[in-house]
Residue, then its C-alpha position, 0 to 999 in steps of 0.5 A: m500500500l502507498a504511504g500516506a501524506l503524513d508518513g514519517v510524521k510523529v504526533l503526541d496526542l495529550s488531548t481528551l474527549v473529542q476536540g483534540p483526539q479527533a484532530a489527532a485521529m485525522l492526522h493518523d488517517l493521513g499517515a502520521e504515527v500518533i502516540k496517545v499520552e494519557l494519565p495513568e489509571i484514569g486515561d482519557v475521559g473519553r474512555h468512560v463515556d458510553i462504555l460498550a460492554s459488548h466490545g471490550n468495555f471500550s467506549s464509543v467515544y474512545i473508539a471513534c476518536n482514538r482507533g489506530k493510536r498507540s497508548v502511553a501512560l504518563d503523569l505529566r505533572t510529575d518530574g518523571g513524567r515530564v522527563a519522559f515526555l520531553r524525550l519524546v518531544e525530541t523526535s516528534d513533530i506535533v503535540v496536540s492538547n486541549f487543556k485549559p489555557g496555561t495548564l501545560e505552561e504551568w507544567g513546563l510543557g508550553y510551546d516555548d519549553l518544547s521549542a527550546i528542545n525541538p525548534r521544529i515542534i508544532w504545538a497545537a491546542g484547542s480550548y473552549l474560548g480561545p487563548q486570549g481574553p478575560d475568559r481564556t481560562r474558563e473550561g467547557a465542552d461541546m454543549v457550552g460551545q454550542a450555546t456560547g457560539g449561538i448555534i442553539s439559538t437558531s435551532g428548532y421551532d419558534d414555539g419550541q424549547s431551545c435545542p442543541v444540534g444532535t451531534l458534538v458539532a462544536d467539538h467536531c468543528g474545533s477538531q477540523n480547525l485544529t487539523v487544518g492549523v496543524l497541516a498549515a504549520l507543517f507546510a510553513r515549516e517546510r519553508t522556514g524549518r521552524g514549528q509554531q504554536v497553533d490555537v483554536s477554540l470551540l467558540g472560534g469554530q462555532i463562529w466560523l461555522q456560522a459565518v453567513e449568519y454572523t455576517h447577516t446580523s453584523l451588517t443588518g442588525e437583525h437577529v437570525a431566526r430559528s430554522n423552523g424546519g428550513h433555514p432562516l435566511v433561505n427564502a425558497l422551497y427549502g426545508i424538512f417536510a412530513t410525509a405519510d410515514g416520515y420526513v423528506a428534505i427539499a433543498g430548493c427548486p431552481d426555476s428550471l426544475w419547477p415545471k418538473m416539480i409540478e408534474c412530480v407532485e401531481h398538483p397542476e394548480l401550482a402552475d397558476n401561481p406565478r409567485f411560486g416559480t422562482y427559486f429565491t423569493t421573499a419570506e412571505i412567499k416562502a411561507e406560502l410555499r410551505e403552506a401549499f406543500e405541507p399537505i402535498f407531501k403528506e399524501r405519500t410515503t417517504a419511499e414513494w417520494n424518494e422514487r418520484l423526486a428522483r425520477y423528476e430530478q429534484r434536489f431532495a433526500p429522505v431524512r435518514n437515521h444512523a441505521d439507514v446510513l449504515a445500510d447505504p452502499q454509497a457510504y461504503a463505496n467511498n470508504y466513509l464507512v468501512k467493514v473491518d475484521h477486528p481480532e476480538w470483535g469479528e467483522v465490524t463497521m467503523v467510520g473510515s475517512p471523509i478524504t480520498m487521495s489518489g497518490t497518498p491514500t488515507r487509512w483508518g485505524t481498527e484497533v484501540q489500545e488498553l490504557g498504557q499498553d505501549t508505554e514501555m515500548v515507546l520509551i525504549e524506542a525513544g532511547f530509555d533503557w530498562d534502568e532509566i524506565e524504572e527510575l522514571r517509574a520511581k519518580g511518578a511517571f507512571 
């Protein structure tokens, strides 16, 4: 198999839960060697969320964000742990963390500390609110990231309770930004020979995720409304509609497809309203469109609409759950989902890679490590002998 784009790159992943670990997982999938550094006896907090007794008592969070990594148990707060970690830094390229800003600096492991040992090191950190400002040391996770970033205020319906997005969207967006920052720093290092500090946050990621909505509010002074089954700024036949037995999503109907839409739904009277045949319209006409189409979509099942809307070349999708997607051959054709033979669990389906590369193919990890499983081997590879390892142990490293 061809080497990945990041073949030869070594990552030290100190992070926990999702924001940092998933960024490091992406680097692994791009070809890097990732060494997960965890607190002895406790490990990544993600090991303790949604534990699956049927799969070795590993958690879905830990499997999803750490498959393919090696696990080293080190207490970085101790002299022994710090000595061991700094030795690893000498031959590494990237350090990923998501501690509260200032924590690693307090332990003598900040960017300045590490770059003094290895000027090529890239020190990448994710936080809740960013490395600067009066609230920089506040701690948070996905839920408060969504709340602080404003996305919850636009979710749901006007007559309903505020509701978060049904995935860890703040964490995931933060992880993607952290990955992009690391890749840019690696590219810059090719020119300068030096690493640098990369910082991202949940807040920054949520603002970037909603760049359109924030631009609208900042330029008009108008608050962006709730999504109400569509998008508050898209005035078109755009949104989620109930069918006889489920839901279907319509992503607008361009002018060129409007005659086919009338044929598809078998309601020729729609052609009598000239205000309906334009893709982008007004909020008032959008409301009229919704009122007209809501009873129409309830006339057939989701499967029937799936067949008809496809036949008439409309921009649509049935609203699927995770089980539906896991059964979709399209996801497997692109390796977004993959079936793998696990040495203990047998054939299982795992999340693959969202990126396809022709010359340096991406990969995906299959196995997850027990806490500290690779500690001694990694330390030996870093140059420690057995006597030194025992000395580290005596100094509280693990």
